[in-house]
Every structure is written in C-alpha cells, then in structure tokens.
N, C-alpha and C positions, 0 to 999 in steps of 0.2 A: 433098830437102823443099822445097815452095815458101815462100819469104819470109812468106807468111800463113798458112802452114798449121800452123809452130810454134803460133802464137798457138790453132790453132781444137783444136788436141791438148793443147795446157795446158789447156785450159780446159776441156776434158773430163777432165782427173784433178783439177784442183781441184773441180769438181761430187762426184764421186768420193767427196773425199775428205770435203768435206760432209756429203753421205749417208750415207756413214761414222762421222761424230761424232754424227750425229743418232740414229744405233744402238748407238751409246754403243763402236763397234769401234775404238780410238784406234790399236791396230798397224797396220792399213788408211790408215787417214787417215793416219798420218804416213808412210805409204809411197806413200799416192797425191799428199800433199804434196810428197814430195819427188821422183818424177817430173817435175811439173809443172814446179819449180824449174829440173829438169835440160835441161828443153825450153825455158823460156824463156830459161837462159841460152844456148843453145848456136844457139840461133835467131837471138838480138838481133846476134850476131856479127856476123852476114850482111844484116840488116837498112837498105836503106839509108837510110831515113828516121830524120832524128835526131830530130826531134817524138816519133815511138813509141818508140824508142829509150830515149828518157828515159823516159815514161810505163811500158814496158816494165820498167826496169829498178825504179820503184818498186814498183810491183807485184810484183816478185820481193822486194824488201825486205819486203813484209810477209808475204807468201806463209812465209819464209822463219822470222820470228819468228812464227810461227803454230807452223809445224809447231816448231820450238824448245818453244816453252810444252804442247804438247800432248806430248813429250817428257818432259821437266821436270815436268808434273804429272800425268804419266799412264804414264809406263813405265821411268822411271829408277831409280824403287823398288824394282820387279817384275825389273828385269835384279841389283839387286843382294841384293836377298833371296830372290830367285827364287818370289814370291810372284804371284797370280793375279788379286789385289783390285784391281783401278782405283779408287786415289780421286783426290782433288783437286774439280776441278771438274765440274760437268756439263752434260749436251750439251743441256738448256733454258736454262742459265746461258750456253752460249757464242753462243746465237742470237739474242739481243738485239745481242751485242756485236759482232757481224760484220756489222751492221746500221748500225748506228752510227757503225762507223769510217769517215774521210772523209780524202782527200790535202789534205796542211795548205795547197795551194795553191789551195785550196778560200776559204782567208778573204781571198783577193786580192780577192773580189767583194762585201767589206764595208768599211761603211768603222767610225768610231769615233763616236757622238754623246755620249758621257761617263763619268763615272768614277767609281767609289763603293767604298769599303773595299778597294782596288788589284783591283777587276775592272771591266774594260770594258765599257761598255752600247753594244754596238752594232748597225747597223744593215744588214741588206742590202740593195745597190744593183740587187739581182733585183727582189722582191718588196716590200721595203719591210718587210718583219718587224723589229722589237725583240728583242734576246735578250741573251744575258750571255757574256761569257767570259773565260773563268780560265785564268792560264796558271801550271803545276807546272812548276819546275826541276826537270829530272832530276839524280840527285844521279851520284858516280862510277862509285857502284858499282851491284849490282841481286843484289838478295837472292829468293833462290831456297826460302826461308822464309816469303817476304813475297808470295802468289801476286797475282797483279792480278784484282779484284773491281769489276766494276761494277754496284750492284744496279739491277733494275729494280722498275717496279712497288710499291715504295714508298710507302702512303697517306700523305699530309700531307707529303711533301716535295719540293724542287725535282725537276722531272726534268731528266734530262741528254738532251735531243734528239741532238747528236751528241761527236763528240769528233775531236781530229785531233793526230799522232805526227809530231812534228821528231824532230833529231839530239839536241837540247839539252831538249826543252822538251814537258810533252804540254797539249794547250789543250780545255777543256771548253766544250762551246758549249750552256749552259744556258736556260729559260724565264726569262722576265721576268715573275717575280712582285709586283704592283702591293699595295703598303702599307704597313706598318709597322714596326717590333721592337716585340715583344711589350710590352720592355722600355718604350718610349716610352708607347704608349697607358696599359698600369699605371701609371705617373706622371701621366699627364696625367688620367685617374680620381681615381687618390687625390688630389689636389690640390683635384681639381672636388670629392670629397666632400665633404674636410675644409670647406673653402669653405664649400658648401651649409650643414654643420652649423653651422659659428657665427653664420652667418647668419641662423638661423631660432630662432624661439622656445622651440622643442622643443628644442634645446642646454640650457635650462636647466631641464626636466623630469626627477623622479625616477624615481629609478631603475626598470625596470619598462613604461616608454611603450615602448622598443624604439628603436632605430635610425632616424632618420626612412629614411623613402623620400626620392629625391633622382630624379628620372625625368629622361631627356636627359641622362646623363652622356657617354654615347659619342657621339662626332663622328658626323653623320650619314653621311659620308662620309671615306676615308681622302683628304688632300690629294698633288695632284702628287707637291707636293715631297719629299713622305715617303715615294716610293716607294722597294720594294726591291730589289734585285735581290745578293742575296748568296748567295753559291758557298762550300762547307765541305770538307776536305778530311777526312780520315779520323777525322783525332785533335783536330783544332782549328781556333781560328784567331788564330794566336801570332806577337804582335810583334816578341819579342825570347825565342825560346824559350829554356829554361831547360833541361828534360827530353827528351830526342829517345828517338823506338820508330818502329815500322817504320809509314810511310805517308805520305801527302802533305801539305805545305808550305800553309797560308789564310794569309787576312786577317788585321791585326794585329788581337788583341783586346787595347781598350783598360780598363787598373785603372779609371780615372776615370768609363766610360760604361756598363762591361757590369750593370751589379749591374740588377735590375729595379725597387727602388724607392729612393726619396730617402736618403740618410744622414742627413738631419737631421728626422725627423719632428717633431720637436720640442725645447722649451726642455731640459727637464727629459729627454728620451731622449737629445736629443745634449749634456747632459753627462754622462751616463752613461755614455754610449758612449766617452768619453774618458778613463774610467778604466779598468783594467784589472783581472779578476779577479784575475790573477796577483801583484798586492801582497801578495796575502792578509789584509788588514785591511780590514775594511768602512767604507769613508769615505761621508760623506753624498751624495753620487755615486751611491755604489753602490747604496745603499737606496735612491734614487730610480730607479734600473733597476729595481732588483726592485718597483717601486710598479707596474712599468707590465708586466711582466710574472712567472707566476707558471709552475706547470711544470700540463702539464694532465696529465686523469684517470687516466692509466696510466705515472707517473710517478711518482708518489707524493713528490711535493714534501715538504721540510721544514714544521715547523708555522710556523716563525718566515718561511715565504717566503707562506705562504700568509695568517699574518695579516696580515702587510703588504700584500699585494694587496687585503685586503678592505677596507681602507682606500682604495683607490679613491675617487675622488666618480663618481656615475653620468655626472656630465661628460667625465671622464678617461676611461671605459670606454667611451663613444661615441664620442671621439675616436680612444680606438686602435681603434676596429671601424675607422672609417675608410680607415688605411691600406691593411688587406687586404681584399681583392676579397671577392663572395660568394660561400660555394661552392660553389654550382648554374655558374658560369660557370668556375670552378677547375676545377671536376669535367669538365666536358667539355673544357677545353683540355689536360688530363693525360690523359684518355682517348684525345687524338688522339696526344699526344705517345706514349703506350702501344702504342698500335699502329704508329705508323712504326718506333720501338724495335725491337717485334715480328719484324717484316717483316728490319729489317739485319740485325738476331741469325742470322735464318733462313739470310739470302744470306751469311752468314760473317764481317758487318761492325761491329766495336766502335766504338762514340764514345770512349768514355773522357774525353773533357771537353767535354761535351756544358754551352751554357752559355747566359745570355741574349742573345749576340749569335747563336745557331744558329737563334734562333724567332722565326720574322716573323708576323705578322697580317694576315690580305688582307682585300682589303675588304669579304668578307662572312661578316668576323668567324672564319675558320677558321684552324688554328694549321698553318705550315707549316716545315718543318726546313731549311734551308739543308743543299748537297748533303753526304753522306758518300760516300766510295770509296774506293780501297786497289788502289795501284800500285805492280809490281814494281820499278821503275827511279825512283822518287822515294821517299826518304826524309821518313817522317815527324815532326814535333814535338809535344809536349804544349804549348796555349795557357798560357803563365806566367799571365797574370792569371787566368783557370779553376781553375790551381790554387791560388794565392794568396788566393782568395776564395771554396776550398771548395765550388765545382761537382767538383772534379773527388774523388773517391774515397781514402781515406785510404792503398787499399795504391798506386795510382798513382805514379812515379817511386819506386820502392821496388822489393825485391828480391820479394815476392810473383808468384806469378800472377795475371796479369790475364785476367779471366773477365766475364760479361759482366754481372755483377751490380755489375761498375763505375758502369754505366747507372743499373742502379735508383737506386743513389747521388745520380746527379747529376738522374734525377728526381727523388729526394724533395728536393733545396736547389732545384728550382723551383717546385717545390710548395711549400716551404715560405715562401720568400719570396712568392708569390703570395698565401697563405694570411694572414699574419702582415702584409706587408708591411715588413718587414726580411730583406734576406739574412742566410745564415746566418753566415755570417765574423762580421757587427758582434754578434750575439749570443753568439758563440766564440771571442771575438778568441785564446783558448790555442788554437783547436783540440778537436777532439771525439776522445775517446780511449777507451780498452775502457771503460774508467768512469766515464768524462762522461756527466749527466745532462743530457737537452735537455731547453731551455728552451722551452716551447710558449706561448704568450700562452690566459689560461685563458676568452679567449672563443669560443674554436674548440668544436668537436664532439665527442663522444667518437671520431667513426669519424675525424674527420680527423686527430686527435692521434694517434689508434693506427696511422694509416698513417705518418705522418712517422715514428715513434719505430721502427715496423719498416724503412722506408727509410734510415733515417738510420743503421743499426748502423755501427759502428767493424768488425766483424768480419764479410768478406764471407759467412762459412759461415751467420751469423745473420738474414743481411740477405731482406727477404721475397724470396719468390718464390727461395730457397736451397733451402727444402725438398724438393724433389722432383717439386713440383706443377706449377712450369714457369711460364709466364708466368699462366696462369688462376690461381694465388695471386693475385696481385696483384688481375686483374679481379675475382676471386669476394667481393676486402674488403669489406667493408660500407659503406667511401667512395664505389664506384661501384656500388653495387645500384638504383642508378635508370637507372643508362646501356645504353642497347640498345647493344650492341657491333654487332650484324648492322647496323644501322640506319646507325652510324657510318662501318662498314667498305664499304659499299656507294658 
C-alpha cells in the first residue's frame, strides 16, 4: 500500500463509522473504528514524513478513545447481560461532540489577556476573537458510571464552543459573556432602592400608600470591568471541596461573596441574625428578628409570630420590601433558570450545587448560567460554600439517591433570596429539616410564598415537580401564570 493510501482507506472506515453512529448501529461503528485504527497503526510505521506521523498518532488516539466510549456505553452491558437494548448516549448527542473536539495544539495560536476566577480570558491570534478557557484536571481514574456528557443547545447557559483533551487535562473553550453576576446586580439595586426610599418623603406616609416607585434603578449598561466569563463544572465552583461526587472540578465558591443579597440589611435584622434560634429561649434580638419576618399565607404561623409582625411600622414594612426584588423581575429570571435546568436534565446533567456564582446577568438583562458538563475522566466535587449556605438540597452529601429534585431545591433557594432579600441560610441557621416551618416575609404574594414552600421541601419526594407531572408542575404553578414559555424558549 502506498504511503498515502493508508490515510485514504482509514478515512473511509471512519466515515462509515460515523454514518453507523447516526443510524445507531453501534456494533458496526465499533468495527469500522477498529478497522480504521488498524490501518493507521500499520501505515504510520512506513510513513517517512515525521510531522505526518505525529499527526496520525494524535488522530489514532482520538479514534481509539471514541471506539472505547462506544464499547463501554453501548456494547459492554449487552455482552455481559446478553440483551439487545443499547442504552447511554444517543447519536444526536454524539454529533456535536465530534464537531467540537479539536487538537490541543490549536491553543498555541491563542494568547492570554486576562484572568477571572481561575479561568483564562484568551484571544485568538488568528481572528482576534476573545473567549474563555477553563482547564479541568484529569483524575487518576476514569469512571464507567459517569459517562462524558457535553450538553448542547441549553437555553440561558454559556455555550461551549470547542474542547481540547490532553494527557492530563480537558480544556473548555467557552463563549465570552459580558455582564455581571446576578448577585452583584441584586445588591446594587437593593441598596439603591433602600437609599431612594429613605430619601423620599413617602417613607413617612401611612400604610396603604404602597412602596414608592423608584425608576432608573438598573444601570443603563453593565460596565466593562464587570464582565463575566465564568465556566462551571457539572456540580459547582468549589474552592475547598468538602464532599466529592462524579463530575468535573470548578472555580472557587467564596462564602463571603456568593450570597445574592447583603448580610446586614439593617440594624434590627443584623442583631437578630447574630442570635441563633437554636438557643431555645427567645431573646430581645430574636423578637426583633420575628418583627421583620412572619410566615407566609400557606405556613400557618403561630399567633404570637403574626401579632409581633403586625406591630411593624409602615416604614419598617416598606424598608423590608426594598431588599427583595419585584416579583415581576424575579419571575422572568426564575423562568429562564427553569428552562436551562429543564434542558440540562433532559441531557442527563444534574447540577447539584447551583448557587449565585453560577448565575450571570447579561448586558441585555437576561440570565445566563455558567457551563455545566460531565467528564468521565474528571472527578467532580461539590462546592462547599454552596452546601454551607444551603443552596444544595439536604440530600446532597448524604447517602440518599441524588435526583433532579435537588436542583429544584437550589432554584427555590435562589428565588427565596431574590424575593426576600435574605439568603435562606441566614433565616434558618440551624438548617431546614422535615418539620421546619419555612420563614417567609408577609409582604410576598400568596403565589410566591406557595412556590417557595413547595420547592424548599426537606423530603425530595414532596418537592414540587416530584409528583409525576414533570417540570410542567413548576411551569403551571400560579407564580408563573403570566409567563409566556413559548416566547422565552425562542
């Protein structure tokens, strides 16, 4: 065989392998990959061109890995069990993976222009485009129970443009999203609303006048120095991972900055939060705490709690409203996050520790999640900060089976913080257990209180969406009644 003929013949085999994958004939695809690799291995030994030999070796490694993935995912169980069903990835999921894979040498044509949260801001020296590179260090083992999943077409999530695999790492080439962390925007707006309220005569008006209207609270545009270009592994952004699961490691999650809203919204609430309800005796500070918050409509708070809340002055109640965001805005952002989670779940990804550092607000005001994916050769880790601050469901880190329901808890924790202006962990420092009564500000609507109560259930089996109706249970909740899901999905 001539020195270039083996490349042509091998290419034919690989083309037939790809065609077989599309038709989901994985046994044929595996055979074609094997034949193509054999042709490359035999032909490369006689090829006098050194550069071509190196290129062939790299391609051979890629095709071998692909054949191994097909065998592990689709053929191995059938050989052991004698069954005919082929589970695992579908050909539709493999198609974008083939197109996105690139030789790691392509990164030599890029230069680093910045650094943010342990990801590199990189510029191509060819077309001058700016993008983000996130490196995921390979572990010493490769999990067969954790197949590689690279989600595609997820709405409201950072896009993976390409990826590169070396001997010791996986490099993600992600789009460069300009904007702010949602946490930063929320804090800015809350402070502006509070300041505007305190400076207006309406702050002294009697109850019933309503919270003053405060226009121009959102910045006209997000500043360049606030640009965000974060990536995310499947399960979090850990700084000091405390518990480990299957997935890829991520960027540090700072416990000091991951909350969406400020820790000290006012002197009374600050004092109240310093006193733990675990003491069992209601101190003066705890009574001050209860004067800020009472149970929502569906929680049947005790009469004592309701009476204390009713003694709040109109100014106190209006100030309380200033910390939470308007429900109309939170509704849209929550719906966008919900659509992203729905798509991730459909592709086999469970986030497990979705938290404020994973949520960006783009320059056009839309939510954008950092990238979530799963890699068989990269060990995942749960963000310890997300666990400590109760963005992770109670079952995370335990022995219970992890399901999609854990992400609905995370969604509830995010919505709770956006609507109330207080992170969940500050109102429940002892955690939430099976008989815990959720503390919800009395100014929230009945629909909002109901949604939070149903999402933040300790038992995942009782969590909203777990009743058999699928994600439609959440979409059909009264809180989202005004959302045009079709328009958001476009």
